[in-house]
C-alpha positions in Angstrom: 0.0 0.0 0.0 1.3 3.4 -0.9 1.4 5.6 2.2 0.2 9.2 2.2 0.5 9.9 5.9 4.0 9.0 7.1 5.1 11.6 9.6 4.3 12.0 13.2 2.3 15.2 12.6 0.2 13.5 9.9 -1.2 11.2 12.6 -2.4 14.0 14.9 -6.1 13.9 15.7 -8.8 16.4 16.5 -10.6 15.5 19.7 -13.0 18.5 19.9 -12.0 18.9 23.6 -15.0 20.1 25.6 -14.5 19.3 29.3 -13.2 22.3 31.2 -10.4 22.1 33.8 -12.6 22.3 36.9 -14.8 19.3 35.8 -11.7 17.3 34.7 -9.7 17.9 37.9 -12.7 17.1 40.1 -13.4 14.0 38.2 -9.8 12.7 38.2 -9.4 13.4 41.9 -12.7 11.7 42.8 -14.3 14.9 44.1 -17.2 14.7 41.6 -18.5 12.2 39.2 -21.3 14.0 37.2 -20.6 12.3 33.9 -18.1 9.7 32.6 -15.4 11.0 30.3 -14.1 9.3 27.2 -11.5 10.2 24.5 -9.0 8.9 22.0 -5.5 9.2 23.5 -3.1 8.8 20.6 -4.8 8.2 17.3 -3.9 5.8 14.5 -0.7 3.9 13.6 0.9 4.5 10.3 -1.2 2.9 7.5 -4.6 2.9 9.3 -5.7 6.2 7.7 -5.0 4.7 4.2 -7.0 1.6 5.1 -9.9 3.7 6.3 -9.8 5.9 3.2 -10.2 2.8 1.1 -13.2 1.9 3.2 -14.8 5.2 2.4 -13.8 7.3 5.4 -14.5 11.0 5.2 -11.9 13.7 5.8 -13.5 14.4 9.2 -13.3 10.7 10.1 -9.6 10.5 9.1 -8.7 13.4 11.4 -11.2 12.2 14.0 -13.2 15.5 14.2 -16.2 13.5 13.1 -16.2 11.6 16.3 -17.8 12.9 19.5 -15.8 12.6 22.7 -16.0 13.9 26.3 -12.4 14.9 26.1 -10.7 17.2 28.6 -9.3 20.5 27.6 -5.5 20.5 28.4 -2.8 23.0 27.6 0.9 22.1 27.9 2.9 25.1 29.2 5.5 26.0 26.5 8.6 25.7 28.7 11.4 23.2 28.7 12.5 21.2 31.8 14.3 18.5 29.8 17.2 18.1 27.5 18.3 21.3 25.6 20.7 19.7 23.2 21.0 21.3 19.7 19.3 19.9 16.6 21.0 16.9 14.9 22.1 16.3 11.4 21.1 13.8 8.7 23.8 11.2 7.8 21.8 9.1 5.4 18.4 9.3 3.9 17.1 6.4 1.7 13.7 5.2 0.7 13.7 2.8 3.6 15.2 4.7 6.5 16.8 8.0 7.7 19.9 7.9 9.9 20.8 11.0 11.9 23.2 12.1 14.7 21.2 13.9 17.4 22.4 16.7 19.7 23.6 14.2 22.3 25.7 12.4 19.7 23.4 9.4 19.4 23.1 7.7 16.1 19.3 7.6 15.4 17.5 5.4 12.9 14.0 6.0 11.6 12.4 3.1 9.6 10.1 4.8 7.1 6.6 3.5 6.7 6.7 1.7 10.1 7.6 4.4 12.7 7.4 8.1 13.1 10.0 8.5 15.9 13.6 7.5 15.4 15.2 5.0 17.8 18.8 5.3 19.1 21.5 2.9 18.0 24.3 4.4 20.2 24.3 6.1 23.5 26.5 8.9 24.9 26.9 7.8 28.6 28.9 4.9 30.0 30.3 6.5 33.1 30.5 9.7 35.1 33.0 11.4 32.8 30.6 10.9 29.8 27.7 12.3 31.8 29.6 15.4 32.8 30.2 16.1 29.1 26.5 16.4 28.4 25.3 17.6 31.8 25.0 21.2 30.7 22.2 20.2 28.3 20.1 19.5 31.4 21.1 22.4 33.6 18.9 25.5 34.0 19.2 28.5 31.7 16.8 31.4 31.1 16.0 30.2 27.6 14.0 27.3 29.1 11.3 29.9 30.2 11.0 32.2 27.2 8.6 33.2 24.5 4.9 33.7 24.9 4.3 30.8 27.3 2.6 33.0 29.9 0.3 34.8 27.4 -0.7 31.4 25.9 -1.2 29.9 29.3 -3.5 32.7 30.5 -5.5 32.5 27.3 -5.9 28.8 27.7 -7.0 29.1 31.3 -9.5 31.8 30.3 -10.9 29.3 27.9 -11.3 26.5 30.5 -8.1 24.5 29.8 -6.2 22.6 32.5 -2.6 23.8 32.5 0.0 21.0 32.4 3.8 21.0 32.9 6.2 18.1 32.4 9.3 16.8 34.0 11.9 14.5 32.4 11.3 10.8 33.2 13.1 9.4 36.2 13.7 6.2 34.3 13.4 7.5 30.8 16.0 10.2 31.0 18.9 7.9 32.2 17.7 5.3 29.7 18.0 7.8 26.9 21.6 8.4 28.0 22.7 4.9 28.9 20.5 2.8 26.7 17.9 0.3 27.7 20.3 -2.5 28.6 22.9 -0.5 30.3 20.5 1.4 32.5 19.5 -1.9 34.1 23.2 -2.5 35.0 23.8 1.1 35.9 21.7 1.0 39.1 24.4 -1.3 40.4 27.5 -0.2 38.5 27.0 3.6 38.3 24.4 4.7 40.9 26.2 7.9 41.5 25.7 8.9 37.8 21.9 8.2 37.9 21.6 10.2 41.2 23.4 13.1 39.6 21.3 13.0 36.4 18.1 13.1 38.4 19.4 15.7 40.9 20.2 17.9 37.9 16.7 17.3 36.4 15.1 18.1 39.8 17.1 21.4 40.2 16.2 22.5 36.7 12.6 21.6 36.9 12.1 23.4 40.3 13.7 26.6 39.0 11.3 26.5 36.0 8.4 25.8 38.3 9.3 28.7 40.7 9.1 31.1 37.7 5.8 29.6 36.4 4.0 29.4 39.7 4.9 33.0 40.6 2.8 34.0 37.6 0.0 31.4 37.1 -1.3 28.2 38.8 -0.7 24.8 37.4 -3.1 21.8 37.3 -1.3 18.8 36.1 2.3 17.4 36.4 3.1 15.0 33.6 6.0 12.6 33.3 6.8 10.2 30.4 8.5 6.9 31.4 7.6 4.0 29.1 9.5 1.7 31.4 7.6 -1.5 31.1 6.9 -4.3 28.7 4.3 -7.1 28.7 6.1 -9.0 31.5 6.8 -6.1 33.8 8.9 -2.9 34.4 12.6 -2.7 33.8 13.2 -1.2 37.2 11.7 -2.7 40.3 10.5 -1.1 43.6 13.9 -0.9 45.2 15.4 1.1 42.3 12.4 3.4 42.1 12.6 3.9 45.9 16.3 4.9 45.6 16.4 6.9 42.4 13.0 8.1 41.3 11.2 8.7 44.6 13.4 11.6 45.8 13.2 13.2 42.4 9.5 12.8 41.9 8.6 14.0 45.4 10.8 17.1 45.2 8.9 18.2 42.1 5.4 17.0 43.1 5.6 18.4 46.7 6.5 21.8 45.4 3.7 21.9 42.8 1.1 20.3 45.2 1.8 23.1 47.6 1.0 25.5 44.8 -2.3 23.9 44.0 -1.5 21.2 41.4 -3.9 18.3 41.7 -3.0 15.6 39.2 0.4 13.8 38.8 0.0 11.8 35.5 2.5 9.1 34.5 2.7 7.8 31.0 4.0 4.2 30.8 3.1 1.3 28.5 3.3 -2.2 29.7 2.7 -4.1 32.9 3.2 -1.6 35.8 1.4 -3.7 38.4 4.6 -4.6 40.3 5.5 -0.9 40.9 2.1 0.9 41.3 2.4 0.9 45.1 5.8 2.5 45.1 4.8 5.1 42.5 1.8 6.0 44.6 4.4 6.7 47.4 6.2 8.9 44.8 3.1 11.1 44.5 1.7 9.7 41.2 -2.1 9.7 41.3 -2.9 9.0 37.6 -1.5 6.5 35.1 -2.1 5.8 31.4 -2.6 4.1 28.9 -3.4 0.9 31.0 -2.8 -1.8 28.4 -4.9 -4.9 28.9 -2.5 -7.1 26.9 0.1 -6.3 29.6 -2.3 -7.3 32.4 -3.4 -3.7 33.3 -7.0 -4.6 34.0 -8.7 -1.3 35.1 -11.5 -3.1 36.8 -9.1 -5.1 39.0 -6.8 -2.1 39.6 -9.7 0.1 40.6 -10.9 -2.5 43.0 -7.4 -2.7 44.6 -6.6 1.0 44.7 -9.9 2.7 44.8 -9.7 6.5 44.6 -5.9 6.5 45.2 -5.3 6.1 41.5 -7.0 7.6 38.5 -6.2 6.6 34.9 -7.2 6.9 31.3 -7.2 4.3 28.5 -7.8 0.8 29.5 -10.0 -0.5 26.6 -8.3 -3.3 24.7 -7.5 -1.9 21.2 -7.0 -5.4 19.8 -10.6 -6.3 20.5 -11.7 -3.9 17.7 -10.2 -6.4 15.2 -12.5 -9.1 16.4 -16.3 -9.6 16.3 -18.8 -7.0 17.5 -19.9 -9.4 20.2 -16.4 -9.4 21.6 -16.3 -5.6 21.4 -19.6 -5.5 23.4 -18.2 -8.0 25.9 -15.0 -5.9 26.5 -17.1 -2.8 27.1 -19.7 -4.4 29.3 -17.0 -5.7 31.6 -15.2 -2.4 32.0 -17.5 0.5 31.4 -20.1 0.0 34.2 -17.5 -0.1 36.9 -15.8 3.1 35.6 -19.1 4.9 35.3 -19.8 4.1 38.9 -16.4 5.0 40.3 -15.4 8.0 38.2 -11.7 8.8 37.9 -11.2 7.1 34.6 -11.2 8.7 31.1 -12.2 5.7 29.0 -10.2 5.2 25.8 -8.3 2.7 23.7 -5.1 1.7 25.4 -2.7 3.1 22.8 -2.5 3.9 19.1 -5.2 2.3 16.9 -3.6 -0.7 15.1 -3.8 -1.4 11.4 -6.4 -4.0 10.5 -9.2 -2.4 12.5 -12.1 -1.7 10.2 -13.6 1.8 10.3 -17.0 0.1 10.8 -15.7 -1.6 14.0 -14.3 1.6 15.3 -17.6 3.4 14.8 -19.4 0.5 16.4 -17.1 0.6 19.4 -17.7 4.3 20.0 -21.5 4.0 19.6 -21.6 1.1 22.0 -19.3 2.8 24.5 -21.6 5.9 24.5 -24.7 3.7 24.8 -23.4 1.8 27.8 -22.2 5.0 29.5 -25.6 6.6 29.0 -27.4 3.5 30.3 -25.2 3.3 33.4 -25.4 7.0 34.1 -29.2 6.8 34.0 -29.1 3.9 36.5 -27.2 6.1 38.9 -29.6 8.9 38.8 
């Protein structure tokens, strides 16, 4: 199939966000449960839009503006708490792939037609000396808080948007520097390097937050980790206790004192073995809750109650199967979430290829019908 939509921006979707920040924050902190929220988190994988176009999808269906969601209005503050390395350069560009060297010196490879984000083939840090060579990219400078971020944030707040700020991942940042295999050894071989990486990230983030909170309140703290696979996380509770907990709490405690209410962690995979320790770290919301990795939102809600909100949780793979199986998936999960609140129902990641447009539309209609039925039962 000849692909028309191949870049990351081509896969962006329009959610018609309509839920204002007060309703969203009350819902996600279990203060109110007036109506169940639902959304699409990420959108399609490469190739799905072409499939749907062949099946007769309209332009509005391809960009998702045709679909009705109860999606929260969120605005990410335009500041930088993470890596400030310069842009990279292209080394090789073929019909199959693009190879670049990024600002950290990593060799990056993008496989065209299959991915929109390049993956590293080399990593810059093997010891403390290597880290010190790139540390300045993570230290604070005034350029991190520049431009029209405040004007844009005030405009977003006036229009009902929740204001969100991010910190670099406590696992993801060292992983980007050491590599996935080495970061698992580094907790034993180079703990002092990991501590210094996260101490630097904390100091930079707190300086940024001090500037922001002196001018406007924040609602959501977001962190991207992607630290787990189907069988479990790459760091266990002990490593999280030692390295991530002090880092997370330094950032979260500061923002919480300034009125921030949601600490949202993004990680795929099976996070069950580390949910408890991350709750101790201040996290009170997780996504995308992948059922294929044993992240069953009904069981997790029963175990943790209102200590943990989440969004996602609906098995995307079920949409490739029969309509009866789609109904079964939704009948199992939706009623419990309608009753409890604190869950924005959604597919658990990008929509895979091979899902018929008809099945996606059936899923959304059935989801809304069950929500409506259950909400009426609670009245």
